[in-house]
C-alpha positions, 0 to 999 in steps of 0.5 A: 173242589171237583164238580165233575168227577167223570172228567175231573173238572173243578169249580174254578175251571168252570168259573173260568170257562164261564167268564170266557164264554160270557155265561154260556153253559153250552160253551162250558160243556163243550170246552170242558166236557162237564155234564157229558158222561153221567150228567150228575154234575150238570145242575151244579155246573149250571149254577156255577155258570149262572153265578159267574154270569151274574157276577160279570154282569154286576161287575160290568154294569151299564147302569149308574151306580151312585158312590 
């Protein structure tokens, strides 16, 4: 699904960039240009980056998780 129509950026591209940048929205914005033209996609893009960071944290948790 397209999140940023101005730059034609999809949700999967944002998730992938978020994984590569360890959940840093600034890095995602710089690499994809999301949220840099009209700004209407910035909130949704930030939500996707935050969700991706949370998923990464839970997948790579340093805490003991009993089976």
